[in-house]
C-alpha positions, 0 to 999 in steps of 0.5 A, a space after each residue: 769362470 763358472 757361474 754360481 751353482 745354487 745348492 738346490 741344483 747340487 742336491 740329489 733326491 738322496 740328499 747328497 751333493 751331485 756336483 763339484 764344489 767351486 773351491 777346494 782348499 787343501 792343507 798339505 799333509 807331511 810326507 812325499 807321498 801325501 804331497 805328491 797325491 795332493 799336487 798330482 792326483 787330486 789336482 787332476 781329479 778336481 780338474 776333471 770334475 769341474 772345480 773352479 779353484 784349488 788352493 794348496 796351503 803349504 804350511 812348511 814353505 808357508 805359501 799358497 798355490 792358487 790353481 784356477 780353471 782356464 781352458 777346461 782345466 786347473 792351471 797354476 795362476 799364483 804362488 803367494 808368500 806370507 807378505 801377499 794377500 789371498 783373494 778370489 773372484 769366487 768370493 768378491 769381498 774375501 781378502 786374507 793375509 797369507 801370513 794369517 793362515 800360518 800364524 801359530 804354526 811352527 815348521 
């Protein structure tokens, strides 16, 4: 796992971020083309750019896929269902019931 990157080192002189985020959270958009883009193209891009963790929230199937950096690439480490709790080593105090991410949504 990469070490914490202070924001001061990520900001360039132009005021823009010049490093990858540690965590990216993607909510799937409807449609096969959008889903393929999020699961393939974006996963490869974030893996190349050094993102430490990538979550895909699949609101239709009501699950969360967690990809974590391992051997210099993002790998699927868990698929969480509504009965599970989402945690991450990036945010040690964070715990979220997956069911809460989808409350109020209808498939």
